[in-house]
C-alpha positions as CSV (number, residue, x, y, z in Angstrom):
1,M,15.1,8.4,-36.0
2,P,12.7,5.7,-37.4
3,S,9.5,6.8,-39.0
4,Q,6.3,6.7,-37.0
5,S,5.1,3.6,-38.8
6,A,8.4,1.8,-38.3
7,Y,8.3,2.7,-34.6
8,A,4.8,1.4,-34.3
9,E,5.9,-1.8,-36.0
10,S,8.5,-2.2,-33.3
11,G,5.7,-2.1,-30.7
12,V,5.8,1.5,-29.6
13,H,2.6,3.5,-30.3
14,N,3.4,7.2,-29.8
15,D,-0.2,8.2,-30.6
16,A,-1.7,6.0,-27.9
17,K,1.1,7.0,-25.5
18,E,0.1,10.7,-25.9
19,D,-3.5,9.8,-25.1
20,V,-2.6,7.7,-22.1
21,S,-0.2,10.3,-20.7
22,K,-2.9,12.9,-20.9
23,I,-5.3,10.7,-19.0
24,L,-2.8,10.1,-16.2
25,Y,-1.7,13.8,-16.2
26,N,-5.3,14.9,-15.8
27,A,-5.8,12.4,-13.0
28,A,-2.6,13.7,-11.3
29,R,-3.8,17.3,-11.6
30,Q,-7.0,16.4,-9.7
31,T,-4.8,15.4,-6.7
32,W,-3.0,18.7,-6.3
33,A,-5.9,20.1,-4.1
34,N,-5.0,17.5,-1.5
35,R,-1.9,19.5,-0.5
36,Q,-3.4,23.0,-0.9
37,G,-2.3,25.2,2.0
38,K,0.0,22.5,3.3
39,L,3.7,21.6,2.9
40,G,3.8,20.1,-0.5
41,E,1.4,22.5,-2.2
42,L,2.3,22.4,-5.8
43,I,3.5,25.5,-7.7
44,V,2.7,25.3,-11.4
45,P,4.3,28.3,-13.3
46,F,3.2,26.9,-16.6
47,D,0.0,24.9,-16.4
48,D,0.3,22.6,-19.4
49,F,0.9,19.0,-20.1
50,S,4.7,19.3,-19.8
51,G,4.8,22.2,-17.3
52,V,7.1,22.5,-14.4
53,R,5.6,21.3,-11.1
54,A,7.5,22.0,-7.8
55,I,7.0,22.9,-4.2
56,D,8.5,25.8,-2.3
57,V,10.9,24.7,0.5
58,S,12.7,28.0,0.9
59,N,11.4,28.7,4.4
60,L,11.5,25.3,6.0
61,P,13.0,25.5,9.5
62,A,16.2,23.9,10.8
63,G,15.6,20.3,11.7
64,T,13.4,19.6,8.7
65,L,14.2,16.3,7.0
66,M,13.2,15.1,3.6
67,N,13.6,11.7,2.0
68,M,12.1,9.4,-0.6
69,G,10.7,5.8,-0.5
70,F,10.2,3.4,-3.4
71,D,7.9,0.4,-3.8
72,G,5.6,-1.3,-6.2
73,V,2.5,-3.5,-6.3
74,G,4.3,-6.8,-7.1
75,T,2.3,-9.6,-8.6
76,K,-1.1,-8.3,-7.5
77,M,-1.5,-6.6,-10.9
78,E,-2.1,-10.1,-12.3
79,L,-5.3,-10.3,-10.3
80,A,-6.5,-7.0,-11.9
81,E,-5.6,-8.4,-15.3
82,R,-7.5,-11.6,-14.6
83,I,-10.8,-10.0,-13.7
84,G,-10.4,-6.8,-15.9
85,N,-10.8,-4.3,-13.0
86,H,-7.9,-1.9,-12.5
87,R,-9.8,0.7,-10.4
88,T,-8.2,-0.3,-7.0
89,I,-4.6,-1.1,-7.8
90,A,-3.6,2.5,-7.0
91,F,-4.7,1.8,-3.4
92,D,-2.2,-1.0,-3.2
93,L,0.6,1.1,-4.7
94,F,0.0,4.1,-2.5
95,A,-0.4,2.0,0.6
96,M,3.0,0.5,0.1
97,V,4.9,3.8,-0.2
98,C,2.7,6.1,2.0
99,D,2.2,3.7,4.9
100,D,5.9,2.9,4.9
101,A,6.7,6.5,5.3
102,I,4.6,7.1,8.4
103,V,6.3,4.3,10.4
104,R,9.3,6.7,10.6
105,G,7.2,9.6,11.9
106,A,7.1,11.3,8.5
107,E,4.3,12.9,6.5
108,P,4.0,11.7,2.9
109,V,3.6,14.6,0.5
110,L,4.3,13.9,-3.2
111,I,4.0,10.7,-5.3
112,G,5.5,10.0,-8.7
113,S,5.0,6.8,-10.5
114,I,6.1,4.9,-13.6
115,L,3.6,2.6,-15.4
116,D,5.4,0.0,-17.6
117,V,3.0,-1.7,-20.1
118,N,3.4,-4.4,-22.6
119,S,1.5,-2.5,-25.2
120,L,-0.8,0.4,-25.4
121,K,-2.9,-1.2,-28.1
122,D,-4.6,-4.6,-28.5
123,K,-4.1,-6.9,-31.5
124,D,-6.7,-4.9,-33.4
125,E,-4.8,-1.7,-32.8
126,N,-7.4,-0.4,-30.4
127,P,-5.8,1.6,-27.5
128,F,-6.3,0.3,-24.0
129,L,-7.9,3.6,-22.9
130,T,-10.6,1.9,-20.7
131,Q,-8.0,0.2,-18.6
132,V,-5.9,3.3,-18.2
133,K,-9.0,5.4,-17.2
134,Q,-9.6,2.8,-14.5
135,L,-6.0,3.1,-13.3
136,A,-6.4,6.9,-13.3
137,E,-9.7,6.7,-11.3
138,G,-7.8,4.8,-8.6
139,Y,-5.0,7.3,-8.8
140,V,-7.3,10.1,-7.7
141,N,-9.2,8.2,-5.0
142,A,-6.0,6.7,-3.5
143,A,-4.3,10.1,-3.4
144,K,-7.2,11.6,-1.6
145,A,-7.2,8.7,1.0
146,A,-3.4,9.3,1.6
147,D,-3.7,13.1,1.4
148,V,-0.9,13.3,-1.2
149,A,-0.4,15.0,-4.5
150,V,0.6,13.1,-7.6
151,V,3.2,15.0,-9.7
152,N,3.4,12.9,-12.9
153,G,1.8,10.3,-15.2
154,E,4.8,8.6,-16.8
155,V,4.1,5.6,-19.0
156,A,6.5,3.3,-20.9
157,E,5.7,0.7,-23.6
158,L,8.1,-2.2,-23.2
159,G,6.7,-5.0,-25.3
160,D,7.7,-8.5,-24.2
161,R,9.7,-7.2,-21.2
162,V,6.3,-7.0,-19.5
163,R,4.1,-10.0,-19.4
164,G,1.0,-11.2,-17.5
165,Y,-2.5,-12.5,-17.9
166,G,-4.6,-11.4,-20.9
167,P,-3.9,-8.7,-23.4
168,F,-3.2,-5.7,-21.1
169,N,-0.1,-6.3,-18.9
170,Y,1.7,-3.8,-16.7
171,N,3.9,-3.2,-13.8
172,W,3.5,-0.1,-11.6
173,E,6.0,1.4,-9.2
174,A,6.1,4.6,-7.3
175,A,8.3,7.0,-5.3
176,I,7.1,9.0,-2.3
177,V,8.6,12.2,-1.1
178,W,8.1,12.7,2.6
179,F,9.0,15.4,5.2
180,A,9.6,15.1,8.9
181,K,10.8,17.1,11.9
182,K,13.9,15.5,13.3
183,D,12.6,15.6,16.9
184,R,9.4,13.8,15.8
185,L,11.0,10.8,14.2
186,F,10.3,7.4,15.8
187,T,13.6,5.8,16.9
188,G,12.1,2.8,18.7
189,R,13.6,3.9,22.0
190,E,10.4,5.8,22.9
191,I,8.6,2.4,23.4
192,K,8.1,1.3,27.0
193,P,6.9,-1.9,28.6
194,G,3.2,-1.7,29.1
195,D,2.6,0.3,25.9
196,A,-0.6,-0.9,24.2
197,L,-0.5,-2.4,20.8
198,V,-3.5,-1.2,18.7
199,G,-4.2,-3.2,15.5
200,L,-5.8,-1.4,12.5
201,R,-8.0,-3.8,10.6
202,E,-7.0,-5.1,7.1
203,Q,-9.5,-7.3,5.2
204,G,-7.2,-8.3,2.4
205,F,-3.7,-9.4,1.6
206,R,-2.4,-5.9,0.9
207,S,0.4,-6.5,-1.7
208,N,2.2,-9.3,0.1
209,G,2.2,-13.0,-0.2
210,L,0.2,-13.0,-3.4
211,S,2.5,-15.4,-5.2
212,L,1.6,-18.0,-2.5
213,V,-2.1,-17.2,-3.0
214,R,-1.9,-17.6,-6.7
215,R,0.0,-20.9,-6.5
216,T,-2.4,-22.3,-3.9
217,M,-5.5,-21.4,-5.9
218,K,-4.0,-22.6,-9.2
219,N,-3.1,-26.0,-7.7
220,S,-6.6,-26.3,-6.3
221,Y,-8.8,-24.9,-9.1
222,G,-6.6,-24.7,-12.3
223,D,-5.4,-21.8,-14.4
224,E,-8.8,-20.1,-14.4
225,W,-9.2,-20.2,-10.7
226,H,-10.0,-16.5,-10.5
227,A,-13.4,-16.9,-12.3
228,K,-14.8,-19.5,-9.9
229,F,-17.3,-18.1,-7.3
230,W,-16.3,-17.8,-3.7
231,K,-19.5,-16.8,-1.7
232,G,-22.5,-15.0,-3.1
233,A,-21.7,-13.1,-6.3
234,Q,-18.0,-12.6,-5.7
235,T,-15.4,-14.6,-7.5
236,F,-12.1,-15.8,-6.0
237,G,-10.3,-13.2,-8.2
238,E,-12.5,-10.3,-6.9
239,V,-11.9,-11.3,-3.2
240,A,-8.2,-11.7,-3.7
241,L,-8.0,-8.2,-5.3
242,T,-9.5,-6.6,-2.2
243,P,-7.7,-3.2,-2.1
244,S,-5.2,-2.3,0.6
245,T,-6.4,0.0,3.3
246,I,-4.5,3.3,3.3
247,Y,-3.7,4.2,7.0
248,T,-1.8,7.4,6.3
249,G,-4.5,10.0,6.9
250,A,-5.5,8.5,10.2
251,V,-2.0,7.9,11.6
252,V,-0.6,11.3,10.5
253,D,-3.6,12.8,12.4
254,M,-2.5,10.8,15.5
255,F,1.1,11.9,15.7
256,G,0.7,15.3,14.0
257,G,2.7,14.7,10.8
258,Y,5.2,17.3,9.9
259,S,3.7,20.4,11.4
260,G,0.2,19.5,12.8
261,E,-0.7,19.2,16.4
262,P,-0.6,15.6,17.7
263,K,-4.0,14.3,18.7
264,T,-2.6,11.5,20.8
265,E,0.7,9.9,22.0
266,V,2.4,7.4,19.6
267,H,5.6,5.6,20.5
268,G,6.0,3.5,17.4
269,I,4.3,2.2,14.2
270,A,4.6,-1.2,12.5
271,H,3.4,-1.5,8.9
272,I,2.5,-5.2,8.5
273,T,3.7,-6.2,5.0
274,G,6.2,-8.8,3.9
275,G,7.6,-10.6,7.0
276,G,4.2,-10.3,8.8
277,I,3.9,-9.3,12.4
278,P,7.1,-11.1,13.6
279,G,9.2,-9.3,11.0
280,K,7.7,-5.8,11.0
281,L,6.8,-5.5,14.7
282,G,10.1,-7.1,15.6
283,R,12.0,-4.5,13.6
284,V,10.2,-1.7,15.5
285,L,10.9,-3.3,18.9
286,K,14.6,-4.2,18.2
287,P,16.2,-0.8,19.2
288,S,14.6,-1.1,22.7
289,G,15.2,-4.8,23.2
290,L,11.6,-5.3,24.1
291,G,9.0,-7.8,23.0
292,A,5.2,-8.1,22.9
293,V,2.3,-10.3,23.7
294,I,-0.6,-10.2,21.3
295,D,-3.5,-11.9,23.0
296,N,-6.5,-10.2,21.2
297,P,-5.6,-10.0,17.5
298,F,-8.0,-9.5,14.7
299,E,-8.8,-12.7,12.9
300,P,-7.6,-13.1,9.3
301,S,-10.2,-12.5,6.7
302,P,-12.3,-15.6,5.8
303,F,-10.7,-15.8,2.4
304,M,-7.2,-15.6,3.9
305,Q,-8.1,-18.5,6.2
306,F,-9.5,-20.4,3.2
307,V,-6.3,-20.0,1.2
308,Q,-4.3,-21.1,4.2
309,T,-6.3,-24.2,4.6
310,R,-6.3,-25.1,0.8
311,G,-2.6,-24.6,0.7
312,N,-1.9,-26.3,4.0
313,V,0.2,-23.3,5.0
314,A,1.4,-23.7,8.6
315,D,0.1,-21.1,11.0
316,E,3.7,-19.9,11.8
317,E,4.4,-19.5,8.1
318,A,1.1,-17.6,7.5
319,Y,2.0,-15.1,10.3
320,K,5.4,-14.5,8.6
321,T,3.9,-14.1,5.1
322,W,0.5,-12.3,5.5
323,N,-0.8,-9.5,7.7
324,M,-3.3,-12.0,9.3
325,G,-6.0,-9.3,9.8
326,Q,-4.0,-6.2,11.0
327,G,-2.3,-4.1,8.4
328,M,-0.8,-1.7,10.9
329,I,0.1,-1.8,14.6
330,I,0.3,1.4,16.7
331,L,2.4,1.3,19.9
332,T,0.9,3.8,22.3
333,P,0.2,4.5,26.0
334,K,-3.2,5.9,25.0
335,P,-5.0,3.1,23.1
336,D,-8.5,4.5,23.5
337,E,-7.5,7.8,21.7
338,V,-5.8,5.9,18.9
339,I,-8.9,3.7,18.4
340,K,-11.2,6.8,18.4
341,I,-9.1,8.5,15.7
342,S,-8.9,5.4,13.6
343,N,-12.6,4.9,13.8
344,E,-13.2,8.5,12.7
345,Y,-11.5,7.5,9.4
346,G,-13.6,4.5,9.0
347,I,-10.9,2.0,10.0
348,P,-11.8,-0.6,12.6
349,A,-9.2,-0.8,15.4
350,Q,-8.8,-2.6,18.7
351,K,-6.2,-3.2,21.4
352,I,-4.5,-6.4,20.4
353,G,-1.8,-6.7,23.1
354,E,1.0,-4.8,24.8
355,V,4.7,-4.4,24.9
356,T,6.7,-6.6,27.4
357,K,10.2,-6.4,28.7
358,Y,11.0,-9.9,27.4
359,P,12.5,-9.8,23.8
360,Q,10.0,-12.1,22.2
361,I,6.8,-11.7,20.2
362,V,4.0,-14.1,21.4
363,I,0.8,-14.2,19.4
364,K,-2.5,-15.9,20.2
365,N,-2.9,-18.0,17.1
366,Q,-5.8,-17.1,14.9
367,G,-4.4,-19.1,12.0
368,A,-6.7,-21.5,10.2
369,L,-4.9,-24.7,11.2
370,K,-4.9,-23.9,14.9
371,E,-1.7,-26.0,15.4
372,K,-0.8,-24.2,18.6
373,E,-2.8,-21.8,20.9
374,Y,0.2,-19.4,21.0
375,L,3.0,-18.8,18.5
376,S,6.4,-17.5,19.7
377,F,8.8,-15.6,17.4
């Protein structure tokens, strides 16, 4: 084994890693209360930094399913690096894995993550503890929004394998453990013509299409585009970093999750990420062979429309790249109830259209270029 000084010279700082791991562990520990009294309540026989953390599944009934999902934040981390604010990236990370789980009719329970950093110390050998504390703050808040427990705080120092903007560079990926009852899973065949489509509002880009945003803004405003002001006191970087809405809590309440009582009737869920409405709603409708008409969609955020205009991004491409104002679509025969539950969680929602028997998705165009009144996919 190399000496501590030799290891540090190679770019690995074990002393800083210990401090960072403790920050993330203590943040994770604060999330365990989210699952208290529910499936996924953590059992901690030895409550210490390296202690065993597990859940008791010995009495789960027949028909119980468990699986895992994996995702990351992608290039949105660079926006946090650019403006020096890492408090909300966890919302983007948790939204990607938790909101993907609920589209299957599952309840997200546990999250584990791996934080890969370039270095844990700056050029003057000062640890990046402020940045890590901001990440941990987001960890706690995002876990509460998703009603999940975080089971670890793994960090790896990888040197030049991780690059980005400024001195503190990182990638962040997560795994979600979810549980479901087999007879509650959404298959797509529950969907009927005439079912309403309820859109849940999204004000930002979530974690999708950010490479196009960055390229467009760099071409228009140069390398330091993020520092230029948008409207009022916000910079372009701050607006682009708008955190993802986490829909998990509200939607689990709607269909009942693993063992709760459903509060309304849900036939399907589309999480509008990469591929946009055509890709993600199309996937949900495919098993039934049905289509949809969306004639009352939310408008994209003003900044999304601005980026589309600056980049001369065709409306059709925009709808296949970004969420265009709705981060999730609920297919339901009871839209008023879905909207009520969503609003109780502080998430604006509205009926945006309905399912049709024709296998085509038609959207009333709210893109910035207004090339056509309706787009067909």
